[in-house]
N, C-alpha and C positions, 0 to 999 in steps of 0.2 A: 391144146390151146386153153387159154383162160376162159372163165365163165363170167358173163355179165348179167346182172339183175337190173332190169329196167321196167318202166311202166308199159303195160300192154297197150297195143293199138289195134285198130280194126283190121289191120293187115295180118295180125297174128292168130286170128280166131280159128282158122283151119288147122294150124299146127297145134294150138291149144287143145282142140277137139281130138287130134291124133294122140296126144299124150294122155288124155282122159280115156280114150277107147282102149289103149294099151295097158292101162294100169287099174282102172276102177270099174266096178259093175254098174255104178250110177252114171248114166250117159245123158247128154243133152244135145239138142239140135243147135245148129250154128246160130240161129236167130236168138237163142238164149244167151250165148256169149256176147253177141252184138248188143243185146239189150243192156247187159251189165256195163260194157265198155262205153257205150254212148250215154248211158244215164249217170254213171259214176266213174268217169275216166281215170280218176286218181286212185281207185281202190283195188285195181287188179295189176299184177306184175308177172313177168316172165323171166326165166333164166335161159340165156342163149349162149351158144358156143360157135366157134368157127372151125371149119376144116383147115388143116395145116397146109398153107400154101407158101412155105418158106422157100425162097429161091435156092436152087442147087447150083454149085459152082465147082469147076475143076480146080485142082491145086495149081499153084504157080509153077510153071515149067522152068527148069534150070538146065543149063548145059555145063556138066562137070562141076557144078557148084559155083561157077564163075559168071555165067551169063546173067544179065539182069532179068528180073521176073517179068513175064509177059502178063498182060491184062487178060484174065480168064473170061471165057464166054459164059454169061449168066443164062442158065436155063430155068425158066419158071415152070413149075408143074401146073398143068391145067386142072382146074377143079371141075369135076363132072357136073353136068347139068342136073340139078335136083328134081327136074320135072318128073312127077309121078310119086315122089317121096314127100308125103304131106308133113313130115317133121321139119322140112326146110321152109323158110319164109323168104329167102333170097339165095342167090348163088353162093354156097359156102357157109351160110348161116342157118343154124337150126335151133329149134326150141327144145330144151331138155326138161323143163319144168314150168309150172305156173301156179298162181293162186288167183282164184276168182272171188272177188268180194263185192258187197253192195250194202246200201243202207236200207233200213226198214221201209218197204213201199206199201205197207198196209194203210189204205185211205182212212181207216178208223183210228189210226194211231197218231194223228196229227198233234194231239195235245200231250202225248207222252214224251219222255226224254228220248233224244236221238240215240239210236243204237244200230250197229252194223251187223252184218252176217257174213260168215265165210261160207260160200256156196260149195267150193271145191278146191282141193289142193292135190297136186300130183307131180311126181318126179320120176323120170325114166329110170328103169332098174340099174342100168350101168352107171348112173350118176348119183346113186344114193350113198348114204354114209359120208357125205361131204358137207353136211350142214345146210344144204340148199333149201330144204323145206322150212327150216327155222328162219333163214334169212328172208325168204319170200313172205312168210307170216309176219315177221317184224316190220317189213316195209309196208305191208297192207294195213296192219294195225295202226302204225304211225300216221299213215296217210288218211285213214278214216277219221282219226281223232283230230288231226291238224286241219284237214280240208273241209270236213263235214260236221265237225263238232260232236262226233260220236262219244258218248259217255260209257258205253259198254258194247261188247260184241258177243255174238252167240254162234254156235255151230253144232252140227250133229255128227256123230262118229259111231261106227259099228262097235258093238261091245267086244267083238272078236279081233278088232284091229289094234293089237297091242302097240305096234310101232307108233301109230298116230296118237293113241291115248297117252303114251309116254311123252311124246313131243308136246302135246297140249298141256299136260301137267307141268312140264318143265317151263312152259310159258306162263304158268300160274293160272290156267283155266281151272274152274271147279265144276263138278257135275251138279247141275241144278235139278235134274229129273231124268227119269228113264222112260222113253216112249216105246211102248210095246208094239211089235210088228210094224215098225216104222218103215222098213225097207220092203220092196216088192217080194223078196224071198222069205219074208216073215221074221227076219232078224230084228232084235231090239236095237235101239240107238240111245247112246248117252247124249243128252242135251247139255252142253257145256257153256259156261259164261265167264267172261273176263271183264272186270271194271277197268276202264281206261283213264290214265292220267298222262297228259302230254309229256311232262317232265320225265316220266319214267320210261318213255318210249323213244327218246332221242337216239337215233342210230349210233352215234359216237360212243354211247355207253356200252355197246356190245361189240365194238371193234377192238381187236386185240393189239392194234398198233399203238405207237407212242403219240400222244396228243401234244400239240403245241401249247406252251404256256405263254399267253400273250400279256401276262402281267409283268414279265421280265423284259429288260432291254434286249433288242434284237442284236445289238453290236456290243 
């Protein structure tokens, strides 16, 4: 089935935590996800997909090729109850990735320029190499700039996480500093920063479809 990227809601937090626990060593309590979504509801996004529930139908019956086709009996497959599987947020719908974003909440930073922070980004292993992480990041960056007036965004990434580093470099982040022993296991972190300009973040700029030319007559 297709994958949808939409804004995260309070109903998604358990499934977001599930994706975090499966993929990342840096884990958070549910109240931390709730804090992000309630404080900055436009900054976090999820990627969701649905189980295949396409109706199954018998072929039209024919009698020696001459009889009229009979109306087939439609048999719809029942989707198993996802109870107990925390990746599901509803029957048949599950979260396969998320980005958790926020604005600077330092009380001493009130007179500084507004800037955002990417707290966490995760995509389930079987859904990687589809561009989901990039799409989630672009949505969050655009929303922080448009909705909260963010002029820049920062994040931390492990020096050993080559896949994430390559993604952030492709998004034009630059390393502003290296924080030694940033993580609990003692690994260093690259502190990366991106200056935001709303006109450069418009989602249509990164869609590979054909855009309408409204300067031309429609007929």
